[in-house]
C-alpha positions as CSV (number, residue, x, y, z in Angstrom):
1,M,99.6,79.2,35.7
2,R,96.1,80.6,35.2
3,E,94.5,82.1,38.4
4,C,91.2,82.6,39.1
5,D,89.0,83.6,43.1
6,V,86.4,80.2,42.5
7,L,87.2,77.1,41.1
8,I,84.2,74.7,40.6
9,L,84.6,71.1,39.4
10,G,81.5,70.2,38.2
11,G,79.9,71.2,35.2
12,G,76.4,69.9,36.0
13,A,73.5,71.2,37.8
14,A,74.8,72.1,41.7
15,G,79.1,72.8,39.9
16,L,76.5,76.0,37.1
17,M,73.8,77.2,40.2
18,C,77.4,77.5,42.6
19,A,79.1,79.4,39.6
20,L,76.5,82.2,38.3
21,T,75.4,82.8,41.8
22,A,79.2,83.4,42.5
23,G,79.5,84.7,39.5
24,Q,76.9,87.8,40.5
25,R,79.2,87.9,43.1
26,G,81.9,89.4,41.0
27,R,84.3,86.4,41.9
28,Q,86.4,85.2,39.3
29,V,85.1,81.7,38.7
30,Q,86.4,78.9,36.6
31,V,83.7,75.8,35.7
32,L,86.2,72.8,34.9
33,E,83.8,69.8,33.4
34,H,85.6,66.7,32.3
35,A,82.8,65.6,29.7
36,E,82.4,67.3,26.5
37,R,79.3,68.9,27.6
38,C,77.5,70.4,30.7
39,G,74.9,69.0,32.3
40,K,75.0,66.1,30.5
41,K,72.4,64.6,33.2
42,I,70.0,67.4,33.2
43,L,69.8,67.0,29.5
44,M,68.0,63.2,30.2
45,S,66.5,63.8,32.9
46,G,62.9,63.3,32.9
47,G,62.5,61.6,29.3
48,G,64.6,64.5,28.1
49,R,61.6,67.3,29.8
50,C,64.3,67.6,33.5
51,N,61.8,67.5,36.1
52,F,63.2,70.4,37.6
53,T,62.1,70.8,40.5
54,N,59.7,70.1,43.2
55,T,57.1,72.1,44.5
56,G,56.6,70.0,48.0
57,A,60.2,70.3,48.4
58,A,60.9,69.8,51.9
59,P,63.6,68.4,54.3
60,G,61.1,65.6,54.9
61,N,62.0,64.9,51.0
62,Y,65.6,63.7,51.6
63,L,68.1,61.0,53.3
64,S,71.3,61.6,55.1
65,A,72.6,60.1,58.3
66,N,71.6,63.9,59.7
67,P,68.1,64.3,58.5
68,H,68.5,68.4,59.7
69,F,71.7,69.4,57.2
70,A,69.3,69.9,54.3
71,K,67.4,72.9,56.0
72,S,69.2,75.7,55.8
73,A,70.3,76.0,52.2
74,L,66.1,74.1,51.3
75,A,64.9,77.0,52.5
76,R,67.0,80.0,51.3
77,F,66.4,79.2,48.4
78,T,63.0,77.2,47.2
79,P,61.6,75.9,44.3
80,A,59.8,79.5,43.7
81,D,63.8,80.4,43.2
82,F,63.7,78.1,41.0
83,I,61.3,79.1,39.2
84,E,61.7,82.5,39.1
85,M,64.3,82.0,36.8
86,V,63.2,79.4,34.9
87,E,59.8,81.8,34.0
88,R,62.3,84.9,33.7
89,H,63.8,83.1,30.9
90,G,60.6,82.1,29.4
91,I,61.3,78.5,29.5
92,A,57.4,77.0,29.8
93,Y,57.0,74.1,32.0
94,H,53.8,72.1,33.5
95,E,53.8,69.9,36.6
96,K,52.9,66.6,35.9
97,E,52.1,65.2,39.5
98,L,52.4,65.6,43.1
99,G,54.6,68.2,42.6
100,Q,57.4,67.7,40.5
101,L,57.6,70.5,37.3
102,F,58.6,69.5,33.7
103,C,59.9,71.5,30.7
104,N,57.2,72.2,28.4
105,E,60.2,71.3,25.5
106,S,63.8,70.1,26.1
107,S,65.4,69.8,29.0
108,K,68.6,71.7,26.7
109,L,66.5,74.9,28.2
110,I,67.8,74.7,31.2
111,V,71.0,74.1,30.8
112,R,70.9,76.8,28.4
113,M,69.4,78.8,31.0
114,L,72.0,78.1,33.0
115,L,74.9,78.8,31.1
116,D,73.5,81.9,30.0
117,E,73.4,83.2,33.4
118,C,77.1,81.2,34.0
119,S,78.4,83.5,30.9
120,A,76.1,87.0,32.4
121,A,78.6,86.8,35.6
122,G,81.6,86.5,33.7
123,V,81.8,82.7,34.3
124,Q,84.5,80.7,32.4
125,V,83.7,77.7,32.2
126,E,85.8,75.1,30.4
127,T,84.9,71.1,29.0
128,G,86.8,68.7,28.3
129,C,88.7,69.1,30.8
130,T,90.4,66.4,33.1
131,L,91.7,66.7,37.1
132,Q,94.9,65.0,37.0
133,G,95.5,66.4,40.6
134,I,94.7,69.2,43.9
135,E,96.7,70.1,46.6
136,H,96.2,72.7,48.7
137,D,99.5,75.3,49.8
138,G,97.9,77.1,53.3
139,T,97.0,80.0,51.1
140,G,94.7,78.3,48.6
141,F,94.4,75.9,45.8
142,I,96.9,74.3,42.8
143,A,94.6,71.8,40.3
144,R,96.7,70.0,37.6
145,T,94.8,69.6,34.4
146,T,94.7,68.1,31.1
147,R,95.3,71.5,30.0
148,G,97.5,73.4,32.7
149,K,97.5,74.4,35.7
150,M,95.1,76.6,37.8
151,R,95.2,77.9,41.3
152,S,92.6,79.1,43.3
153,Q,91.7,80.9,46.0
154,T,88.8,78.6,46.8
155,L,87.2,75.0,45.8
156,V,84.0,74.2,45.6
157,I,83.2,70.3,45.0
158,A,80.4,69.7,42.5
159,S,81.7,66.3,40.8
160,G,78.4,64.2,41.5
161,G,77.8,60.9,42.7
162,L,78.4,57.3,40.9
163,S,75.4,57.1,39.5
164,I,74.9,56.7,35.3
165,P,78.3,56.0,34.7
166,R,77.5,56.0,30.6
167,M,77.3,59.6,31.4
168,G,80.9,60.0,32.6
169,A,80.3,59.5,36.5
170,T,83.4,58.9,38.4
171,G,84.2,58.7,42.1
172,I,86.5,61.3,41.8
173,G,84.6,63.8,44.6
174,Y,84.6,60.8,47.5
175,Q,89.0,60.6,46.5
176,I,89.4,64.4,47.3
177,A,87.4,64.6,49.9
178,R,89.3,61.2,51.6
179,Q,92.8,63.8,50.6
180,F,91.7,66.5,52.6
181,G,90.9,64.1,56.0
182,H,87.4,64.0,55.2
183,T,85.4,60.4,55.6
184,V,82.4,59.5,53.1
185,L,80.1,57.5,54.4
186,P,79.0,54.1,52.6
187,T,77.7,55.1,49.5
188,R,75.1,52.2,47.7
189,A,73.2,53.0,44.7
190,G,69.7,54.8,45.0
191,L,66.5,55.2,42.9
192,V,67.0,52.2,41.3
193,P,65.1,49.3,39.5
194,L,65.0,46.1,41.8
195,T,65.7,42.8,41.3
196,L,64.8,39.1,41.8
197,S,66.6,35.8,41.5
198,G,64.8,32.3,42.1
199,T,61.3,31.4,42.5
200,H,59.8,34.9,42.5
201,L,61.4,35.8,39.5
202,E,60.5,33.2,37.2
203,R,56.5,33.9,39.0
204,I,57.0,37.6,36.7
205,K,59.9,37.7,34.4
206,D,57.6,37.2,31.2
207,L,54.9,40.0,32.5
208,S,57.7,42.6,31.6
209,G,56.0,45.2,30.5
210,L,52.4,45.3,33.2
211,S,52.3,48.6,36.0
212,F,49.9,49.0,37.9
213,A,49.5,51.5,40.7
214,V,50.4,49.9,44.2
215,E,51.9,51.1,48.1
216,V,54.6,49.8,48.5
217,A,56.4,49.5,52.4
218,C,59.5,48.8,53.6
219,G,60.0,49.3,57.3
220,K,58.1,52.3,58.1
221,Q,58.6,53.9,54.8
222,S,56.3,53.8,52.6
223,F,54.8,54.5,48.8
224,Q,52.2,55.1,46.0
225,N,52.8,55.1,43.0
226,Q,53.3,53.0,39.4
227,M,54.9,49.3,40.5
228,L,56.7,48.2,36.6
229,L,56.9,44.7,35.9
230,T,60.9,44.0,34.3
231,H,62.7,41.1,32.6
232,R,64.7,41.0,36.3
233,G,62.5,42.2,38.4
234,I,60.1,45.3,39.1
235,S,60.8,49.3,38.6
236,G,58.6,52.0,38.7
237,P,57.9,54.7,40.6
238,A,56.6,53.3,43.6
239,I,59.9,50.9,43.8
240,L,62.3,53.8,42.5
241,Q,60.9,55.9,45.7
242,I,61.2,52.7,48.2
243,S,64.6,51.6,46.2
244,S,66.4,54.0,48.4
245,Y,65.2,52.5,51.8
246,W,65.5,48.9,51.3
247,R,68.4,47.3,52.4
248,E,69.8,44.1,51.5
249,G,67.8,40.9,52.7
250,E,64.3,43.0,53.4
251,T,61.1,41.7,51.6
252,L,58.9,44.6,50.4
253,D,55.7,44.7,52.0
254,I,53.2,45.7,48.9
255,N,49.1,46.5,48.7
256,L,48.0,45.2,45.5
257,L,44.4,47.4,46.1
258,P,46.0,50.7,47.9
259,G,43.5,52.9,48.6
260,Q,40.3,50.3,49.3
261,D,38.9,48.5,52.1
262,I,40.2,45.6,51.1
263,P,38.2,42.8,53.8
264,A,35.2,45.1,52.7
265,L,35.7,44.6,49.0
266,I,35.8,40.8,49.6
267,T,32.7,40.4,51.7
268,R,31.4,42.3,48.9
269,W,32.5,40.3,45.8
270,Q,30.9,37.0,48.5
271,R,27.3,38.8,48.7
272,E,26.8,40.3,45.3
273,R,29.4,38.5,42.8
274,R,29.1,34.1,44.2
275,D,29.9,32.7,41.6
276,A,32.7,35.1,40.2
277,Q,35.4,33.7,39.6
278,L,38.4,34.9,42.2
279,S,40.5,35.8,38.9
280,T,37.9,36.8,37.4
281,L,37.0,40.0,40.2
282,L,41.2,40.8,41.3
283,A,41.1,41.4,37.0
284,E,38.7,44.9,37.4
285,W,41.5,45.9,39.6
286,L,45.2,44.6,38.3
287,P,46.6,43.6,35.0
288,K,44.1,40.5,34.1
289,R,47.4,38.4,33.5
290,F,49.1,39.6,36.7
291,A,45.7,38.6,38.7
292,Q,46.1,35.7,37.1
293,R,49.6,34.6,38.3
294,L,48.6,35.6,41.5
295,C,46.2,33.1,41.6
296,E,48.5,30.7,40.0
297,H,51.0,30.6,43.3
298,W,50.0,32.4,45.6
299,L,45.8,32.2,45.8
300,E,43.6,29.4,45.0
301,N,41.7,30.6,41.8
302,R,37.9,29.5,42.9
303,P,34.3,31.3,43.2
304,M,34.0,32.5,46.2
305,R,30.9,31.2,47.4
306,Q,34.1,28.5,47.6
307,F,36.4,30.9,50.4
308,N,35.6,29.8,53.8
309,P,36.3,32.3,56.4
310,R,40.2,31.3,57.3
311,E,40.3,31.1,53.1
312,I,39.0,35.3,53.4
313,D,41.1,36.0,56.1
314,H,44.6,34.9,54.3
315,L,43.6,36.8,50.3
316,A,42.7,39.5,52.1
317,A,46.3,39.7,53.8
318,T,47.9,38.5,50.2
319,L,46.2,41.7,48.5
320,A,47.2,44.0,51.8
321,H,50.6,42.9,52.3
322,W,52.0,41.0,48.8
323,P,55.8,39.2,50.1
324,L,57.8,39.9,47.7
325,T,61.4,38.9,48.5
326,I,63.9,41.4,47.1
327,S,67.7,40.1,46.0
328,G,69.4,43.1,44.5
329,T,69.3,46.6,42.8
330,E,70.5,47.4,39.3
331,G,73.4,49.0,40.4
332,Y,74.5,52.3,39.6
333,R,74.3,51.6,35.6
334,T,70.7,52.6,36.2
335,A,70.6,54.2,39.3
336,E,68.6,58.1,39.0
337,V,71.2,59.0,42.2
338,T,73.8,58.1,44.8
339,L,73.2,57.4,48.4
340,G,75.5,58.2,51.3
341,G,78.6,59.9,50.0
342,V,81.3,63.3,52.3
343,D,79.8,63.3,55.9
344,T,77.8,66.1,56.8
345,A,78.8,66.6,59.6
346,E,82.3,67.6,59.0
347,L,81.0,70.4,56.8
348,S,78.9,73.7,57.6
349,S,75.0,72.8,56.8
350,A,74.8,77.0,56.3
351,T,77.4,77.0,53.9
352,L,78.4,73.8,52.6
353,M,82.1,74.0,53.4
354,S,84.8,72.2,55.2
355,K,85.4,72.5,58.7
356,R,88.2,71.1,57.9
357,I,90.0,72.7,54.6
358,P,88.8,76.5,54.7
359,G,87.6,77.1,51.1
360,L,87.1,73.8,50.2
361,Y,82.9,73.4,49.0
362,F,81.3,70.2,48.8
363,I,77.5,70.2,47.2
364,G,75.6,68.5,45.6
365,E,75.3,64.7,44.8
366,V,78.9,64.0,46.4
367,V,77.8,64.8,49.4
368,D,75.6,62.6,51.7
369,V,72.4,63.8,51.4
370,T,69.9,61.9,48.8
371,G,66.1,63.3,47.5
372,W,63.3,61.4,46.6
373,L,62.1,60.6,42.9
374,G,59.9,64.0,41.3
375,G,62.5,67.0,40.8
376,Y,64.1,66.6,44.7
377,N,67.4,66.1,43.2
378,F,67.8,69.0,41.7
379,Q,66.3,71.3,44.0
380,W,69.3,70.5,46.7
381,A,71.9,71.0,43.7
382,W,69.8,74.2,43.3
383,A,69.7,74.6,46.4
384,S,73.3,74.3,47.8
385,G,74.9,75.3,44.9
386,H,73.8,78.9,45.8
387,A,74.8,78.4,49.5
388,A,77.7,77.5,48.7
389,G,78.2,80.5,45.8
390,L,77.0,82.6,48.4
391,V,80.3,82.8,50.4
392,A,82.8,80.5,48.5
């Protein structure tokens, strides 16, 4: 039976960060990854350029049953700390928008950096190794794998969530959590395209590919960014963001002219463009085909001089609060993250260690902490992995 100090299940972002941090403390670390290579989610992130962090990452950018849980880890390993590592390895990067940092070249450089740091710290990384069972004998953990048994003093679960199963995502982390008496909060797809059905879908599905800026709200949360019309519904950054807050049965409230004083704009149209058709005016702000469709089904297309005050009020309200009834999401197949997970009430916010089983840690996506779109989830992976690696 092979032995080590720290056994980490999962060779993704959180697992590798935890491994290199623990290894730098002189701990004998073994990483087990069931896929044929590490960091598959890192590799596909950001269109292959990896949106590796966000300079504005703060606790308010995360969803959790306990909104305060992420504060400790995020404060102790900041975006600046990860940027320092990136710069030390000579990886060129740039800010795309809203604090999102991307590699200039390939996301492979981030994976290589993490593996190089692990190697320098003496970490053993084993890919293509599947866990068959795990037990705790009171003094340590014994893992049965496809390559034999391993014994460790501490065990770190960094197995990710259920999103993008084609990349090997499984629910094993949740199974292990339940095995050791942990509560797993209900999981669902997050940062995911939304689907429409019936009349709503029929009205816009042939407009697939059109993209434009909106401000979309659900409950008290709103985001301003691009919305993309698809053959099944809607996507784009604004929609992916709000999808994490949307619940079944809720309708989205979409401002089609974000940042504009819509009543003032309409007043100007009536004063200065009285003979212009509404669809013509809207096409100056929205894609022409969408403007026409809006006038076919939600508004009436006629010269501005023909609208009475009551109709003007309806026009302004529709543009500022276009209601879209959502039927569902594309699910884990295309979701970037998994909402829910291991209940933070049963973990230490400082170390990510279980309050039930000493020496057992949960980090990254498997925990009930989910970030916004734009590098926030990678920052949680780095921060939670670092926090556990300092003590595991």
